[in-house]
N, C-alpha and C positions, 0 to 999 in steps of 0.2 A: 424505262427511262429514267424515272423520280429514284427509282432502286441503285442503278446504276448509276447515278449521283452520289445516294447517300453512303454506297459502298464506298465509291472512292473519295469521299472524303472519311472515311473511319478508317483506309485505311491509309489515307494522308494523317489523322490525328496517332495513330499507331506507332508506323517512322518517326513523327516528331516526340513522341514517349518515349521511343527508345533510346533515340541523339541525345536527348536532355536526359536521362535516366545516367546515362557515361558523366555527367558532372553533376550532381546530387551528391550531396556532405550527406553524410550518417555515421551513427557507431561502431557500423558493420565490418570498419577497416575493407570493407572492399562494396564495388559497384553493387547495385539493388537488381541486377542480373545476375549475378551471379550467386553460387549454390553453398555455402559457406559451412563449416563443419561445427556444429553447435558446441556450442560449453557444455563440458559435461556438470553434473546434477551436485551442488554445492550442497554444504549438511549445513543443516541448521544453528546457531546457534545455541547453547542449553548451557549457559553460564546461573544462570539463576541473579545476576547483578541491572539495576535498572540504569536504563539508557537515558543520556541524557535528550532533554528535547530540543526540538529545531526549531522551533517555534510557539507561540504562546496558543494554548487550546491546543496540540498537538494532542492525539491519542496516542496511551502509551503502548509502548512495541510489547509482544508479548517474550521475554526472558527465557521460555522454556520450548521443549518439542510439543507438538499439538498434534503430532500423528494420531489419528484415530479416536479424535474426539467429535462427540456425537455431539452438533448441535444443529436443531432440527426445531421440526414445531412440536417432536413430541420428547426430547431430552435437550436440557443446556451441559454439556458436560464443566465447562468451564466457572457454571454458578454451585458446585461442589465444591469450591473453594474457591472461591471470590464475590459469593453471595454473605448479606451482614449476619446471617445468621451460622456459616462456614467458618470465618475468618478466623478467630481464638483458637478453635480447633488447629487448623490449616495451616495458620500464622501467613497466609497468603493477605496481600492488600486488597481491601474491599473495592468493589466496582464503586466508583464517584456517585455522589447524591443525584446526582442529575440522572443516570441512571432510573430511578425511584420516580420522579416524574414523568406528568402526561405534556401534551402538549399549550394544556392551558397552563401547569405554571405547579398542578395540585400533587401532593405527592401520595404513591402508592404505596401497598403492603409490600407488593414483588416491585420484578423488576419490568418499567417497560415495554410494551411491545415494540414501539419503536427502538430498542435500545436492547432487546434480547438476540440478537446475530450476534454477537460481537466479534467475528472473523469481517465485516462490511467498514469496522474502522483499525479493528487491533490487526497486525501484524507479524508474525515472525522474524525473525532476521537471520539472513545467510550471509555466509562466510566468504563474501567474494567482493572482488577487488570494486569500488563506482564504474560504472560508464562514463561519468561527467565530470569533473572538479565540482564539488562542494561549495562557493563563496558567501556563502551566507553567514552574517554576524548577528550575533544578539546583540537584541537591544542593551541589557545589562554589560554587555565586552563594548559596547558603543560609545555607552554613559559615560563608563571607566576609564577610557583612552582617553574621551574629552576634558575627561578632570585633570587629567596627567598633563 
């Protein structure tokens, strides 16, 4: 008897969820229960141009391809250009000094283990149309508009 009530309740939930799914707003341009054609893979931007940051302290985006870059406990390909020892010959920007600090604020000789895996924060950009409009306004733009 108990299992029959449980099954009836579950069936009721599934039917209710199915009915609600028809009215859920998504960025898919289709109902949730409709299989859509996945978008084509977009190309990675490879312009080597620094992007404007969207907010203070945002990690910079990677302005070049990083396909097949090894970043693991054995090696970090990013540091072959961006470590402070290599920037003069590579002409790449050096990683921030905060990457050379431990959690207590002490400076280290090498990149901290907390900041070693670059792709945790830094990402490549793809040539795609954004799913949503960005209405972010930079504080400098707001202050400039306020002055005018």
